[in-house]
N, CA, C and O of each residue as an XYZ file, in Angstrom:
688
protein
N       7.745    -14.951     14.002
C       8.268    -13.856     12.554
C       8.919    -13.223     13.050
O       8.568    -12.662     14.088
N      10.398    -13.017     12.395
C      11.498    -12.127     12.813
C      12.023    -11.901     11.121
O      13.088    -12.273     10.629
N      10.475    -10.897     10.207
C      10.649    -10.460      8.965
C      12.110     -9.409      8.982
O      12.323     -8.815     10.039
N      12.998     -9.215      7.924
C      13.621     -8.238      8.024
C      14.073     -7.959      6.136
O      14.635     -8.963      5.699
N      13.958     -7.134      5.352
C      13.904     -6.896      4.493
C      15.054     -6.025      3.805
O      15.334     -4.900      4.221
N      15.498     -6.440      3.059
C      17.235     -5.212      2.977
C      17.308     -5.680      1.081
O      16.924     -6.712      0.532
N      18.078     -4.209      0.383
C      18.113     -4.448     -0.470
C      19.405     -5.469     -1.129
O      20.478     -5.599     -0.540
N      19.213     -5.876     -1.916
C      19.449     -7.370     -2.906
C      20.975     -6.602     -2.705
O      21.043     -5.385     -2.874
N      22.356     -7.502     -2.282
C      23.583     -7.279     -2.512
C      24.291     -7.858     -3.663
O      23.986     -8.903     -4.237
N      25.622     -6.787     -4.041
C      26.303     -7.944     -5.061
C      26.787     -9.347     -4.766
O      26.954    -10.285     -5.546
N      26.984     -9.269     -3.377
C      27.678    -10.973     -3.561
C      26.250    -11.607     -2.536
O      26.108    -11.138     -1.406
N      25.269    -12.680     -3.063
C      24.271    -12.934     -1.669
C      25.208    -14.327     -1.725
O      25.978    -14.613     -2.642
N      24.959    -15.101     -0.551
C      25.260    -15.605     -0.133
C      24.239    -17.298     -0.951
O      23.422    -17.269     -1.871
N      24.848    -18.821      0.020
C      24.283    -19.480     -1.309
C      22.593    -19.680     -0.840
O      21.663    -20.130     -1.509
N      22.603    -19.314      0.157
C      20.719    -19.543      0.943
C      19.722    -18.634     -0.266
O      18.627    -18.929     -0.744
N      20.656    -17.379     -0.520
C      19.767    -16.407     -1.686
C      19.669    -17.093     -2.522
O      18.564    -17.421     -2.953
N      20.857    -17.554     -3.045
C      20.748    -18.009     -4.737
C      19.597    -19.634     -4.572
O      18.785    -19.914     -5.454
N      19.721    -20.208     -3.725
C      18.934    -21.110     -3.521
C      17.084    -21.073     -3.722
O      16.298    -21.882     -4.216
N      16.906    -19.714     -3.068
C      15.914    -19.653     -2.868
C      15.278    -19.116     -3.881
O      14.095    -19.429     -4.019
N      15.974    -18.060     -4.962
C      16.186    -17.726     -6.249
C      15.574    -18.795     -7.835
O      14.997    -18.529     -8.889
N      16.228    -20.281     -7.048
C      15.975    -21.556     -7.883
C      14.733    -21.900     -7.165
O      13.710    -22.067     -7.829
N      14.714    -22.001     -6.128
C      12.853    -22.510     -5.633
C      12.120    -21.885     -6.218
O      11.415    -22.532     -6.993
N      11.850    -20.057     -6.160
C      10.597    -19.915     -7.358
C      10.659    -19.971     -8.837
O      11.478    -19.665     -9.703
N       9.657    -20.401     -8.793
C       9.782    -20.527    -10.021
C       9.499    -19.261    -11.054
O       9.148    -18.093    -10.883
N       9.912    -20.285    -12.516
C      10.603    -18.979    -13.649
C       9.317    -17.984    -13.485
O       9.094    -16.923    -12.903
N       8.449    -19.075    -14.472
C       7.196    -18.160    -14.439
C       6.112    -18.368    -13.248
O       6.054    -19.510    -12.794
N       5.285    -17.431    -12.717
C       3.728    -17.360    -12.110
C       2.783    -16.476    -12.153
O       2.786    -15.267    -11.922
N       2.140    -17.052    -12.408
C       0.832    -15.627    -12.476
C       1.484    -14.313    -13.143
O       1.420    -13.211    -12.600
N       2.038    -14.518    -14.222
C       2.433    -13.478    -14.844
C       3.152    -12.442    -14.116
O       3.046    -11.229    -14.297
N       4.018    -13.142    -13.136
C       5.222    -12.816    -12.575
C       6.572    -13.001    -13.240
O       6.401    -13.062    -14.458
N       7.711    -13.102    -12.941
C       9.047    -13.830    -13.742
C       9.706    -13.754    -12.611
O       9.566    -12.876    -11.760
N      10.574    -14.841    -12.570
C      11.351    -14.578    -11.605
C      13.010    -14.906    -12.595
O      13.209    -15.957    -13.205
N      13.630    -14.184    -12.554
C      14.792    -13.749    -13.927
C      15.641    -14.689    -13.515
O      15.977    -15.499    -14.379
N      16.196    -14.849    -12.179
C      16.982    -15.478    -11.489
C      17.030    -17.211    -11.613
O      18.008    -17.952    -11.514
N      15.393    -17.593    -11.902
C      16.002    -18.813    -11.835
C      16.335    -19.619    -13.015
O      15.666    -19.572    -14.047
N      17.481    -20.436    -12.842
C      17.808    -21.529    -13.811
C      19.367    -21.116    -14.054
O      20.167    -21.806    -14.686
N      19.671    -19.779    -13.394
C      20.940    -19.542    -13.349
C      22.263    -20.188    -13.221
O      22.278    -21.090    -12.385
N      23.029    -20.032    -13.642
C      24.246    -20.746    -12.866
C      24.688    -19.887    -11.619
O      24.061    -18.850    -11.402
N      25.855    -20.294    -10.678
C      25.984    -19.075     -9.519
C      26.484    -18.024    -10.082
O      25.965    -16.912     -9.979
N      27.593    -18.277    -10.766
C      27.995    -17.539    -11.798
C      27.042    -15.730    -12.597
O      27.016    -14.500    -12.647
N      26.533    -16.877    -12.972
C      25.273    -15.713    -13.624
C      24.181    -15.255    -12.524
O      23.527    -14.248    -12.799
N      23.973    -15.807    -11.497
C      23.783    -15.107    -10.213
C      24.325    -14.254     -9.614
O      23.536    -13.499     -9.044
N      25.584    -13.981     -9.457
C      26.524    -13.213     -9.445
C      26.115    -12.028    -10.139
O      25.624    -11.006     -9.659
N      26.389    -12.307    -11.365
C      26.291    -11.103    -12.258
C      24.693    -10.240    -12.220
O      24.622     -9.019    -12.359
N      23.992    -10.756    -12.096
C      22.479    -10.579    -12.176
C      22.230     -9.825    -10.404
O      21.145     -9.370    -10.044
N      23.022     -9.841     -9.843
C      22.798     -9.043     -8.339
C      23.424     -7.991     -8.656
O      22.842     -6.920     -8.485
N      24.579     -7.998     -9.123
C      25.815     -6.616     -9.421
C      24.328     -6.071    -10.417
O      23.779     -5.032    -10.052
N      23.884     -6.665    -11.379
C      22.982     -6.102    -11.939
C      22.364     -5.142    -11.634
O      22.351     -3.992    -12.072
N      21.418     -6.035    -10.238
C      20.431     -4.987     -9.837
C      20.683     -4.366     -8.769
O      19.561     -4.283     -8.269
N      21.548     -3.757     -7.911
C      22.123     -2.948     -7.135
C      22.786     -1.854     -8.311
O      22.563     -0.705     -7.930
N      23.462     -1.878     -9.499
C      23.409     -0.659    -10.320
C      21.754     -0.378    -11.016
O      21.674      0.650    -11.689
N      20.516     -1.188    -10.893
C      19.647     -0.636    -11.454
C      19.056      0.128    -10.132
O      18.346      1.054    -10.523
N      19.093      0.076     -8.996
C      18.410      0.878     -8.211
C      18.991      2.657     -8.114
O      18.447      3.410     -7.306
N      20.094      3.144     -9.003
C      20.128      3.986     -8.859
C      19.819      5.037     -9.878
O      20.033      6.245     -9.980
N      19.152      3.986    -10.690
C      18.782      4.893    -12.243
C      19.508      5.479    -13.057
O      18.984      6.056    -14.010
N      20.946      5.477    -12.877
C      22.054      6.345    -13.606
C      22.947      5.689    -15.095
O      23.527      6.204    -16.050
N      22.670      4.346    -14.653
C      23.062      3.705    -16.001
C      21.908      2.472    -16.792
O      22.018      1.259    -16.971
N      21.151      3.161    -17.026
C      19.866      2.059    -17.074
C      19.634      2.525    -18.982
O      19.752      3.596    -19.576
N      19.326      1.355    -19.363
C      18.771      1.531    -21.138
C      17.691      2.354    -20.974
O      17.100      2.347    -19.894
N      17.257      3.219    -22.069
C      16.391      3.814    -22.197
C      14.992      3.205    -22.153
O      14.786      2.086    -22.623
N      13.982      3.974    -21.561
C      12.903      3.441    -21.489
C      12.924      2.187    -19.875
O      12.088      1.347    -19.541
N      13.945      2.494    -19.370
C      13.472      1.528    -18.073
C      13.509      2.671    -16.663
O      13.877      3.830    -16.855
N      13.105      2.210    -15.313
C      13.083      2.940    -14.542
C      13.911      2.610    -13.215
O      13.827      1.441    -12.838
N      14.468      3.222    -12.678
C      14.772      2.825    -11.164
C      14.153      1.605    -10.929
O      13.160      1.453    -11.641
N      14.467      0.395     -9.944
C      14.337     -0.102     -9.048
C      14.911     -0.870     -8.352
O      15.785     -1.662     -8.705
N      14.470     -0.711     -7.287
C      15.531     -1.486     -5.864
C      14.726     -3.152     -5.653
O      13.533     -3.419     -5.516
N      15.868     -4.005     -5.696
C      15.398     -5.501     -5.345
C      15.143     -5.718     -4.029
O      15.762     -4.800     -3.489
N      14.642     -6.328     -3.205
C      14.874     -6.677     -1.959
C      14.533     -7.869     -1.960
O      13.911     -8.624     -2.707
N      15.364     -7.950     -0.392
C      15.103     -9.727      0.006
C      14.637    -10.082      1.479
O      15.045     -9.641      2.554
N      13.844    -10.836      1.247
C      12.619    -10.674      2.260
C      13.043    -12.152      3.323
O      12.994    -13.278      2.827
N      13.339    -11.993      4.411
C      14.181    -12.867      5.045
C      13.245    -13.118      6.744
O      12.827    -12.199      7.449
N      13.152    -14.267      6.971
C      12.811    -15.061      8.508
C      13.754    -15.120      9.096
O      14.527    -15.525      8.228
N      14.152    -15.048      9.712
C      15.285    -15.730     10.754
C      16.364    -16.281     10.010
O      16.803    -17.376      9.659
N      16.739    -14.416      9.865
C      18.036    -15.091      8.419
C      18.114    -15.751      7.445
O      19.141    -15.812      6.769
N      16.428    -16.729      7.031
C      16.066    -17.278      5.925
C      15.656    -17.030      4.737
O      14.442    -17.227      4.703
N      16.102    -16.659      3.631
C      16.059    -15.788      2.719
C      14.113    -16.478      2.057
O      14.013    -17.652      1.701
N      13.113    -15.723      2.032
C      11.728    -16.883      1.538
C      11.050    -16.013      0.738
O       9.847    -16.237      0.606
N      11.723    -14.672     -0.076
C      11.099    -14.140     -0.967
C      12.135    -12.989     -1.813
O      13.364    -13.038     -1.873
N      11.247    -11.984     -2.416
C      12.081    -10.798     -2.777
C      10.821    -10.491     -3.801
O      10.008    -11.209     -4.383
N      11.137     -8.638     -3.712
C      10.439     -7.885     -4.035
C      11.170     -6.769     -4.651
O      12.353     -6.791     -4.311
N      10.966     -6.107     -5.190
C      10.772     -4.642     -5.894
C      10.056     -3.833     -5.762
O       8.846     -3.852     -5.534
N      11.100     -2.647     -5.965
C       9.840     -1.269     -5.692
C      10.166     -0.443     -6.949
O      11.318     -0.601     -7.352
N       9.242      0.572     -7.795
C       9.701      1.458     -8.366
C       9.237      2.901     -8.024
O       8.047      3.212     -7.971
N      10.226      3.727     -7.805
C       9.984      4.759     -7.229
C       8.559      6.005     -8.039
O       7.724      6.835     -7.679
N       9.150      5.282     -9.420
C       8.339      6.151    -10.624
C       8.512      5.202    -11.791
O       9.493      4.617    -12.251
N       6.622      5.264    -12.269
C       6.343      4.364    -13.437
C       6.519      5.913    -14.507
O       6.552      7.129    -14.324
N       6.592      5.009    -15.596
C       6.750      5.621    -16.924
C       5.786      4.753    -17.873
O       5.129      3.752    -17.587
N       5.914      5.504    -19.197
C       4.592      4.919    -19.985
C       4.753      3.404    -19.944
O       3.789      2.710    -19.619
N       5.988      2.833    -20.276
C       6.428      1.272    -20.727
C       5.710      0.548    -19.085
O       5.260     -0.573    -18.850
N       5.803      1.249    -18.578
C       5.470      0.177    -16.929
C       3.981      0.334    -17.412
O       3.211     -0.627    -17.440
N       3.558      1.847    -17.861
C       2.004      1.379    -17.197
C       1.469      0.709    -18.648
O       0.283      0.411    -18.782
N       2.324      0.528    -19.575
C       1.831     -0.185    -20.713
C       1.934     -1.907    -20.314
O       1.197     -2.846    -20.612
N       2.760     -1.856    -19.788
C       3.125     -3.460    -19.618
C       2.555     -4.116    -17.877
O       2.702     -5.215    -17.343
N       1.966     -2.996    -17.474
C       0.940     -3.261    -16.260
C       1.890     -3.463    -14.905
O       1.386     -3.870    -13.857
N       3.385     -3.125    -15.021
C       4.148     -3.611    -13.684
C       4.064     -1.785    -13.048
O       4.379     -0.727    -13.594
N       3.471     -2.112    -11.629
C       3.251     -1.033    -11.344
C       4.645     -0.944    -10.059
O       5.742     -1.436    -10.325
N       4.480     -0.530     -9.247
C       5.634      0.012     -8.608
C       6.061     -0.861     -7.184
O       6.678     -0.553     -6.165
N       5.451     -2.010     -7.633
C       5.917     -2.607     -6.675
C       5.527     -4.489     -7.880
O       4.849     -4.657     -8.894
N       6.321     -5.406     -7.083
C       5.874     -6.553     -7.530
C       7.102     -7.709     -6.520
O       8.280     -7.463     -6.261
N       6.245     -9.023     -6.112
C       7.060     -9.550     -5.611
C       7.047    -11.163     -5.977
O       6.234    -11.715     -6.719
N       8.047    -11.726     -5.338
C       7.704    -13.494     -5.223
C       8.280    -14.594     -3.996
O       9.412    -14.842     -3.580
N       7.239    -14.988     -3.730
C       7.552    -15.818     -2.334
C       7.581    -17.475     -2.488
O       6.725    -18.294     -2.822
N       9.029    -17.581     -2.071
C       9.038    -19.116     -2.694
C       8.000    -20.103     -2.162
O       7.391    -19.890     -1.113
N       7.809    -21.238     -2.951
C       6.521    -22.062     -2.632
C       6.360    -22.473     -1.211
O       5.214    -22.628     -0.789
N       7.493    -22.688     -0.338
C       7.172    -23.316      0.289
C       7.119    -21.961      2.026
O       7.337    -22.254      3.201
N       6.932    -21.263      1.717
C       7.338    -19.930      2.687
C       5.900    -19.601      2.610
O       5.741    -18.665      3.393
N       4.766    -19.905      2.052
C       3.810    -18.770      1.423
C       2.622    -19.042      2.097
O       2.367    -20.194      2.448
N       1.807    -18.041      2.334
C       0.733    -18.261      3.547
C       1.182    -17.784      5.118
O       0.346    -17.949      6.006
N       2.097    -17.374      5.355
C       2.702    -17.262      6.480
C       2.976    -15.520      6.608
O       3.615    -15.050      7.549
N       2.518    -14.865      5.757
C       2.470    -13.018      5.907
C       3.669    -12.443      5.477
O       4.019    -11.338      5.892
N       4.743    -13.502      4.182
C       5.435    -12.111      3.943
C       5.207    -11.329      2.908
O       6.078    -10.460      2.931
N       4.646    -11.205      2.197
C       3.736    -10.373      1.032
C       3.158     -9.937      1.527
O       2.870     -8.864      0.998
N       2.294    -10.231      3.120
C       2.102     -8.890      3.312
C       3.183     -7.733      4.049
O       3.261     -6.505      4.044
N       4.013     -8.939      4.722
C       5.038     -8.207      5.540
C       5.566     -6.907      4.538
O       5.613     -5.725      4.880
N       6.064     -7.651      2.802
C       6.878     -7.000      2.134
C       5.927     -5.539      1.979
O       6.514     -4.569      2.459
N       4.395     -5.194      1.317
C       3.995     -4.544      1.311
C       3.415     -3.497      2.499
O       3.152     -2.324      2.231
N       3.316     -3.842      3.312
C       3.897     -2.862      4.381
C       5.116     -1.720      4.296
O       5.276     -0.526      4.551
N       6.005     -3.052      3.681
C       7.440     -1.839      3.711
C       7.482     -1.202      2.630
O       8.293     -0.297      2.431
N       6.432     -1.669      1.610
C       6.621     -0.763      0.393
C       5.799      0.403      0.390
O       6.155      1.461     -0.128
N       4.611      0.209      1.011
C       3.907      1.755      1.691
C       4.894      2.471      2.063
O       4.835      3.653      1.723
N       6.044      2.046      2.825
C       6.520      2.901      4.070
C       7.659      3.437      2.639
O       7.267      4.513      2.189
N       8.417      3.111      2.198
C       9.464      3.507      0.921
C       8.798      4.273     -0.058
O       9.376      5.205     -0.617
N       7.093      3.814     -0.433
C       6.854      4.667     -1.444
C       6.477      5.826     -0.118
O       6.555      6.936     -0.645
N       6.269      5.919      0.716
C       5.972      7.373      1.214
C       6.726      8.199      1.701
O       6.337      9.344      1.935
N       8.299      7.681      2.023
C       9.752      8.205      2.198
C      10.026      9.148      0.933
O      10.572     10.251      0.974
N       9.419      8.333     -0.465
C       9.636      9.256     -1.607
C       8.538     10.284     -1.779
O       8.470     11.143     -2.658
N       7.837     10.090     -0.960
C       6.822     11.464     -1.949
C       5.116     11.245     -2.078
O       4.098     11.938     -2.072
N       5.530      9.739     -2.202
C       4.034      9.177     -3.456
C       2.791      9.258     -2.135
O       2.765      8.991     -0.933
N       1.779      9.818     -3.221
C       0.384      9.454     -1.946
C      -0.357      8.097     -2.618
O      -1.425      7.844     -2.061
N      -0.134      7.533     -3.287
C      -0.779      6.023     -3.760
C       0.499      5.364     -5.229
O       1.223      5.885     -6.076
N       0.201      4.232     -4.866
C       1.217      3.329     -5.221
C       0.475      2.479     -6.473
O      -0.644      2.970     -6.624
N       0.666      1.557     -7.270
C       0.184      1.081     -8.326
C      -0.006     -0.232     -8.975
O       0.037     -0.368    -10.198
N      -0.268     -1.433     -7.941
C       0.299     -2.553     -8.465
C      -1.355     -3.767     -9.425
O      -2.555     -3.495     -9.403
N      -0.728     -4.872    -10.037
C      -1.407     -5.785    -11.136
C      -1.316     -6.631    -10.694
O      -0.284     -6.839    -10.055
N      -2.526     -7.812    -10.782
C      -2.649     -8.873    -11.155
C      -3.399     -9.465    -11.660
O      -4.499     -8.923    -11.765
N      -3.278    -10.541    -12.107
C      -3.998    -11.234    -12.978
C      -5.524    -11.512    -11.982
O      -5.531    -11.229    -10.784
N      -6.578    -12.011    -12.590
C      -7.486    -11.671    -11.926
C      -8.016    -13.309    -11.374
O      -9.094    -13.380    -10.783
N      -7.253    -14.484    -11.593
C      -7.275    -15.691    -11.452
C      -6.296    -15.424     -9.964
O      -6.456    -16.127     -8.966
N      -5.306    -14.318    -10.030
C      -4.377    -14.884     -8.725
C      -5.138    -13.788     -7.445
O      -5.103    -12.585     -7.189
N      -5.946    -15.275     -6.751
C      -6.994    -14.553     -5.935
C      -5.542    -14.016     -4.640
O      -5.700    -12.800     -4.533
N      -4.675    -14.318     -3.987
C      -4.214    -14.419     -3.208
C      -3.419    -13.194     -3.211
O      -2.853    -12.914     -2.154
N      -3.248    -12.259     -4.412
C      -2.567    -11.354     -4.762
C      -3.423    -10.185     -4.944
O      -3.095     -9.064     -4.554
N      -4.925    -10.544     -5.755
C      -5.453     -9.784     -5.681
C      -6.182     -9.344     -3.787
O      -6.257     -8.268     -3.193
N      -6.465    -10.346     -3.502
C      -7.036    -10.316     -1.934
C      -6.313     -9.484     -0.883
O      -6.731     -8.825      0.070
N      -4.614     -9.819     -1.549
C      -3.621     -9.102     -0.513
C      -3.665     -7.089     -1.111
O      -3.628     -6.089     -0.394
N      -3.714     -7.148     -1.978
C      -3.995     -5.467     -2.672
C      -5.247     -5.099     -1.896
O      -5.157     -4.053     -1.254
N      -6.310     -5.706     -1.836
C      -7.996     -5.126     -1.343
C      -7.411     -5.207     -0.041
O      -7.994     -4.479      0.762
N      -6.336     -5.930      0.491
C      -6.220     -5.441      2.013
C      -5.526     -4.402      2.343
O      -5.600     -3.806      3.418
N      -4.613     -4.072      1.153
C      -3.865     -2.960      1.764
C      -4.467     -2.205      1.483
O      -3.777     -1.218      1.228
N      -5.651     -2.000      1.330
C      -7.202     -0.611      0.497
C      -6.602     -0.570     -0.549
O      -6.533      0.585     -0.968
N      -6.108     -1.329     -1.207
C      -6.194     -1.580     -2.755
C      -7.747     -0.856     -3.349
O      -8.725     -0.753     -2.609
N      -7.745     -0.551     -4.313
C      -8.858     -0.027     -5.209
C      -8.827     -0.513     -6.592
O      -7.729     -0.559     -7.145
N      -9.771     -0.846     -7.164
C      -9.268     -1.411     -9.276
C      -9.594     -0.565     -9.658
O     -10.799     -0.317     -9.642
N      -8.606      0.378    -10.239
C      -8.796      1.389    -11.127
C      -9.335      0.671    -12.875
O     -10.100      1.070    -13.753
N      -8.497     -0.471    -12.714
C      -9.231     -0.550    -13.957
C      -8.622     -2.144    -14.514
O      -7.479     -2.503    -14.236
N      -9.735     -3.145    -15.465
C      -9.713     -4.245    -15.539
C      -9.296     -4.431    -17.209
O      -9.948     -4.059    -18.184
N      -8.085     -5.083    -17.177
C      -7.516     -4.984    -18.952
C      -6.994     -6.334    -18.912
O      -6.523     -6.998    -17.989
N      -7.202     -6.591    -20.209
C      -6.796     -8.149    -20.744
C      -6.459     -9.286    -19.356
O      -5.372     -9.768    -19.037
N      -7.518     -9.441    -18.853
C      -7.210    -10.133    -17.508
C      -6.145     -9.760    -16.469
O      -5.583    -10.507    -15.668
N      -5.994     -8.484    -16.650
C      -5.230     -8.207    -15.323
C      -6.165     -7.317    -14.483
O      -7.260     -7.052    -14.980
N      -5.875     -6.847    -13.325
C      -6.647     -6.306    -12.623
C      -5.715     -5.108    -11.962
O      -5.002     -5.748    -11.189
N      -5.418     -4.027    -11.872
C      -4.794     -3.109    -11.754
C      -5.449     -2.110    -10.383
O      -6.503     -1.476    -10.415
N      -4.730     -2.178     -9.526
C      -5.315     -1.457     -7.764
C      -4.148     -0.539     -7.649
O      -2.937     -0.603     -7.859
N      -5.026      0.359     -7.221
C      -4.266      1.550     -6.630
C      -4.604      1.915     -5.205
O      -5.776      1.970     -4.834
N      -3.429      2.202     -4.279
C      -3.825      1.904     -3.058
C      -2.859      3.037     -2.517
O      -1.655      3.257     -2.651
N      -4.102      3.788     -1.718
C      -3.540      5.415     -1.556
C      -2.890      4.842      0.059
O      -3.220      3.964      0.857
N      -1.896      5.798     -0.004
C      -0.674      5.690      1.100
C      -1.382      6.759      2.182
O      -1.481      7.921      1.789
N      -1.838      6.461      3.410
C      -2.058      7.697      4.359
C      -1.119      7.523      5.234
O      -0.557      6.451      5.457
N      -0.857      8.798      5.887
C       0.497      9.313      6.948
C       0.193      8.980      8.159
O      -0.701      9.624      8.708
N       0.634      8.257      8.643
C       0.561      8.284     10.312
C       0.016      9.651     11.239
O       0.876     10.489     11.508
N      -1.078      9.832     11.617
C      -0.877     11.163     12.573
C      -0.035     10.690     14.015
O      -0.149      9.560     14.491
N       0.630     11.523     14.473
C       1.360     11.375     15.701
C       0.839     11.613     16.576
O       1.393     11.513     17.670
């Protein structure tokens, strides 16, 4: 496995477009907003996500987030998001510091784990000491991953489990 994780670009190739089409629109309360888009709509989606990463042109109530594409040997296998800050809207909607979706044909191969390790490193780079994420109680894979990453249950609310994952600096 040669995993590479990079920010979404304004112009993505057909393989990335197809990966977004392969991932369901809605699954386990996560949403793939690009599912079902035409190629032209997807190009606009990519441009919008690049713009959202700097936080300069966001609508009120939104926080900056960077969307990443997860590749294995140049094959797109999933995507994820990282939000360096959370606001009241995020907390109310249980939108944590991260989210991810892996293509059904690439699941159970360690890509979500690789993305979570990446997110933890990105979070430490911006000075966070912990990150928060949520999953529905029935999503055994995501709950298990957050626990594997050291996540502790912060709260259970309306069928969701909110986890806090402490970030530890590696000693040299």
